N, C-alpha and C positions, 0 to 999 in steps of 0.2 A: 457590372457584369460579374457573374460568379467566377470564382477562381477555378472551378471545375465545370466548364461548359458541357452541357449534355450533348450526346450524339443526336442526330436528327431523329426525332420520335416519329412513329407512324402517324400520318395525317389522318384526321377524322372527316375531312370534307370530301375526299376523293378516294373511292375504293381502290382504284388502280394504283394510285400513288402510295396508299397505305400498304398494299401488297408488295410493291417493289421495295419499299423501305423495310418491311419485315423480312423479305428474302435477303436483303443486304445484311440485316442483322444476323440472320441465320448463317450466312456465309462468313461473316466476321467471327461468330462464335466457333464455327468449325475450323477456321484458320487459326484461331487462338488455341484450339484444342490439339492441333496437329503437332506442335512442338512437345506438348505433354505426352503424346503417344510415344515419342522416342525417348522419354526420360522416366516414365512411370512403370515401365515393364521390367522383366527380369534381366535384361541386358541393356541398361540405359547408356545414352551418349553423355559421358561426363561433362564435356565442355558445354553442351547445350543446356544442362541442368541449371547453369548460372543465370540463364535468361528466359528459360521456357515459360515460367509463370507470368512474365512481364505482360504479354498481350491480354491475358485474362484480367489481371489487376487494372490495366489501363482501361479496358472496356468497362469494368465495373465502376471505376471512378468517373467515367464520362457518360454514364447511362442512368436512367431512373432506377429506383430500387427494384421495381418489378422486372424491368428488362435486364438489369444486372443479374438478378436471380436466375432467370431461365437461361440466359446466355452462359453464365458460369457453370450451371448444371450440365448444359449440353457439351461445353468444352471439356469438362471433367469426365463425362461419360466416354467421349471419344478418346481422351488420353488414357483412361483406365482400361479401355477395351483391349489394349496391348497385352493384358494379363489373361484374356479369356481362354486361350488355348491351354495355357499352363494350369489355370484353376480347374479346367475340365478334367485334367489328369487326376486331380485330387478330390473333387467334389461333384455331386450331382448338379444338374443344370440349375435347379431351383436355388441351391446354396450359392452357386457362382453368381447368379443374378442378385441375390440378396447381399452378398459381399460387395459387389460392384456398386450397388445402390447405396450402401452405407458409406463406402469410401467417397462416392460422389457427393453425398450429403455433407460429409466432413469438409470437402472443398467448398461447398456452398456456405457452410457455417463460417469458415475462416475468412473467405473473401468478403462476404457480406458484413461480418463483424469488423474487418479492417476498413471497409468502405464507410461504415457508420461512424467509426471513431475518427477517421480522417476528415470527413465532412463536418462532423460536430465540432472538432477543436481546431482544425486547419493550422496545425503546428508541426514543426519538424520532428518532435518526439514521437509522433504517431507512426513514424517509420518502423518502430519497434513492434507494432501490433501483429503484423503478419508473421514475422519469425518467432515471436513469443508464443503465439497460438499454435503454430505447427510443432514447436519443440514440446509444448505442453501435451499435445495429443500424442506425439511420438513417445514421450515418457510414460504416459498412461498405458498406451498399447504395449510397450515393452514390459511393463510391470503386471498387467492384468490379463493379457490374451495368451492362449496356449501357443500361438505362433509368434508371440512377441511383436517386435516392430519390423518383421520381415519386409524387405523391399523399401525400407526408409530411404528417402531421397539422399540422405547423407552417404549411403553406400555407393552412390553413383560416382563418388570421388575416390574410390579405392585404387584406381590406377593413376591418380594425380598425387604423386608422392609428396610434393611440396605442401599442397593443401591438406593432405591426409595427416600431417604432423599436428594439426589442430586437435585431432582425436587423442593424441598423447597428452595434451594439456587439459581438455575439457570433454573428452569422449565424443560419442555420437551427438549428444545435445549441443556441444559447442560447434561442431562442424555443420550440423543442420542449421543452427542459428545463422551462421555466416552465409551459408548457401541460400537461405531465404531472405536475408537482409538485402542482398544485392539487387534482385529484381524488384523488390518493394521500393527501394530508394530510387531506382530508375523510373518506375511507374509514377511515383509522386512527382519527380522532377519533370517528366514529360507532361503529366496532366495538370500539375499545379504551378509550374513555373518557378520563379526565383525564390519564392518562400521556402522551397525545399532544397535549395542549393547547398546550404550548410550541412544538412543531413546527408545529402549525396556525397559531398566532399569528405565528410567524416567516414562514410562507408568505404570510399575509395582508399583512404588512408589505412583503415583497418584491414581491408583486403590486401593491400600492398605489404603491410606489416606481417600478415599471416603467411603470405607466399615467401617473403624474404626470410622470415624466421624459420619456416619449414625447410627452405633450401639450405640455410645455414646449418640447421640441425642434422641434416642428412650428409652434408659435405664432409668428406673424409672418413665416413663410417666404413668399417671393414665389412666387405661383402660376405666372405666365407673363409673359415680357417679351421674348421673342425674335420672330423673323419667323414668318410663317404657314407651316404644313406641311400638306400634303394626303395623305390615306391613301385607298387604293382597294382593293376586293376584289370580284371576280366569282367566284362559287362554281364556275362551269363550268370543267372541266378539258379541255384540248386533248390528247386521247390518240390512239393509232394509228388507232382506228376513227372518230374525229371527221371528218365530211365537210369537205373543204377550204373550202367556202363558210362553214360554221359556224365553223371555226377562224379564218378571215379576219374574220368578224363580231366575234368575241371580241377579237382584236387591235385591230380598229378602235375597239371600244368603250373599251378601255383608253386608246388614243390620245386619244379625245374627252374622257375624264375628265381626263387630264393637261392638255389644252388648257383645259378649263373651270376647273380648279383654278388653273392659272397665271393665267388671266384674273381670278380672284378674289383674286389677290395672293400665292399660294403661291410660296415660293422653293425648296421641296423637295416632291417627290411620291414616296410609298412604295407600291409594288405588292407583291402577295403572293408566296409561295413557289411555285416549280415550276408556272408557268402552263401550260407544255407541256414535253414531253421531245422534243428535236429532234436531227436529224442535223446534222453540222457546217455543211453548206451552208445549212440552214434557220436554224440559230442565227446564222450570219453575217448573214443577211438581217434578222433581228430586231435584231441589234446595230447594223446600219447605220440601221435605221428609228428606233430610240430615240436613237441618237447624234444624228441629224438633228433629232429632236423636242426633245431637250434644248437644242440650239443655237437652234432657232426660237422656243421658248417662254422661253428664258432661265432655266430651272429645273434643279435637280439631280433626277435620276430614279433610283430603285432598282428593278430588275426581277429577279424570281426565275424561273429556268428550269432545266430539266435538259438536259444535252448528252450525247449518246451517240456515241462514236467507236470506233475499233478497240481502244483501251485499256480501255474500259468506260464506265459512266455516272457522271456527276458532277452533284451538286445545287449550283447556283451562284447567287450574287447579284451582279449587275452594277450598279455605281454610275456613272451617266453625268453628266459635268460640263457646265455651260452653254457652255463654250468649245469643245465638240465634240471634245475629246481622247478617246483610247481609254479605255474604262471600267476602273475598278478592279474586280478580280474576286476574289470570296471563295468558297471551297468549304466546304460544310457538314462539320463535324467529327463530330457525333453523329447517327447515322441512326436513324430510326423503324423499327419492325418491318416495315412494308410495303416499305422501301427498303434493307434490309440488304445487298442485292447491289450497291449503289452504292459507289463509291470514296470513302473518307473523306479529308477535307482535314486539314491541320495548321497552316496559316499563318493569321495574324491581319491585319486591315486596319483602320487608323485613318486617317481622311482629314479635312482641313479642309473643312467644308461650311457655307455660310451663316454664316461667322464662328465656328463651333463645331467642336471636335474630335469627330468621329463615328465610331463603330465599326460594323462589319458582322458580323452573326451571322444564322443561319437557324433559326427555330422551336426545335427540340429542343436546339440548342446552349445556349440560355439556361436550360435546366433543370439545368445543371451549374454549381455554384458556382465551380469552378476556372477555367472559361472566363470567367465573369463577373469574377472577380478579376484575371485576366490583362488584360482590357480596362481595369479600374479602374487597375491599375498602369501601363498605357500612357497614361493621361491622358484616356481617353474621357469626354466630357461628356454625350453622348447616344448611345444605341444605336439603330441602324436594323435592324429585325428582320422580314423577310418570313416569313410562316408559313402553314401549312396544317394546320388542326385536323380533328377528326372529329365535330364537332357536340356529342357527349356531353361532350367534354373542353374545350369552348371556354373556360369559366370558368377551369378549372385551368391550361390552357396559358398563358392571358393572365396570370394572377396569379402563377404561378411566375416569369415574366419580370419582373413588377413587383417581386418580392422581390429579384431580382438587382440591380435598380436601387437598392433601399434598402441592400443590403449594400455596394455599391460607390460610392454617392453620385452616380449619374448618372441622367438621364432616359431614358425608353424610348419609342420609337415602334414599334408592332407592327401590321402589317396581315395579317390571317389570312383565308384562304378557309375557308368552313364554320366560322367562328368569329366573332371580334369585332375591330373596329378600335379600337385603344387608344392613348391618349397619357397617360403617367404621369410624375411628377416624381421627384426624388431622394429624396423622403420617402414614396413609395409612394401618393401621392394620384392617383387616376385623374381626370384633368382633362377628358377627353373620351372618349366611347365610343359605338360604334354597331355593331349586328349586321351581318355580311356578308349577301349575298343573291345569288341567281342573276341572270342577265342581266336588266336592264342593269347590275346590281351596286349596290354601296353606296360612298359617299364620305364623308369626314370632313375638315373644315377646322378647324384649331385653332392657336393660337399655340404656338410651341416653349417649353418650360419654361425658366426662368432658366438662363443659360449656365454659370455657375461650378459646378463639381462640389463636392459636400459631403463633408467629411472623415468617415471612418468607421474603426472598428477591426476590422470583421468580416473583412477580408482576412487578418489574422494571428491574431486572437483566436478567430474561428470555427473554423478547422481545429484550433488548439491545444486548444480546449475539447472539440471532438468526439473527437479521439484520446485526450484525457485520460479521457473517459467510456468509451472502448473499454477502456483499461487498468483503470479502476475497475470496469467491468462484469465483467471476468474475475475480479477480486478478489471482487466481490459473489457471483458464482456459486460460487466456492471457499468463501467464508465460510458459505454456506448449505448446504454439503454435510453438515455435522454433523447428527446425528439431531435430529428435531423431536418434542417431546412430542405425543402424540395429543391433540387437543382434545376 
């Protein structure tokens, strides 16, 4: 008898029996896809991510190749459909369907390649196929796509502080590897029996070591000890059609929030991304107003706005100093789909603020590990991140930024319109958080996290491990090309 007995295949002698069996397979595929629905979307259930792929892998190992293919595809489509409403905010329907199709095909590639390798070699080392392939794909997406590895399953663990410390060691590639190794080991154990017990046991030990090491790393870490910081977000956007009186009211409300937070002891106030897109003369008026406001309140102020001139449009963050000097200006590097016509920046900005070295980035910039690593190498102790989310992705946008802080050992302050105001430390602990809102907006006042940056290895080990998995993934695909005995 085969080590991986097949599921009951549709009978060929009786049409009714074949139909019932096919319906059972469809039901099984949909049941397998349901856990994926809750982990592949913009607000995943972190605990479920550790086992959500298990049913899909188990079905693939217990089915013929043809049945494994269509059931995996069906389950993946169901799981990925949790992104539909969010993608429709950013893309036309045809593009949404194309993206979902490509992602479902990636699931098909990884699951079938894993199945082929496991059935061909029937050895414990094949437990590595599934995590290696996913890390390889994730690494390539992060390096090649304009949206990077947005929504990577690794980010589902952003609220799991113990597990998240793996990102300080080996970045998102290391965390994703561990997250994919667990369901694969369980699937092999359930489908293949005692042959895979050693691989499952090694996985349990690795998982226990990761959680214990993460808990030990965080234990005793100082939560906050720095000066107070204020965060502000008003969801209302000042666009071309905004009446001048309304635009003035929004700017006035931001100024009142800054004054109130300064009166409560804030030494720094962070405002969100692209409050308005302005012509040069209008932008100059805003610059003068906030320059004077920083001087009169004695606080540092970060303001996000767009500027449009003859050269094009730029998404900027201005950091105003209490001494009234000209602001430090940062231009967004990585542009979201609605702003791809904007000009991309390339310079970085690290500035001494309230006794700490603070870096400037804007929203999507912090979705890219390479940018986060550059700031870590430049000695940033805290990142100031004006942002603008799309409501559906508020959790994901904030937590991807939190992970950058863990990878590079710095704290993060992020103020997002249509999102959340977040203060997190170098260990990924969210120390303060509040949802944004429309006029009059939301504010958050919290102590800055401890000043000293925390040493990590992710800056070099994360990319090394990711590209090693790319190389191993090619080998895995080649090794599995040999014929597989029919189950």
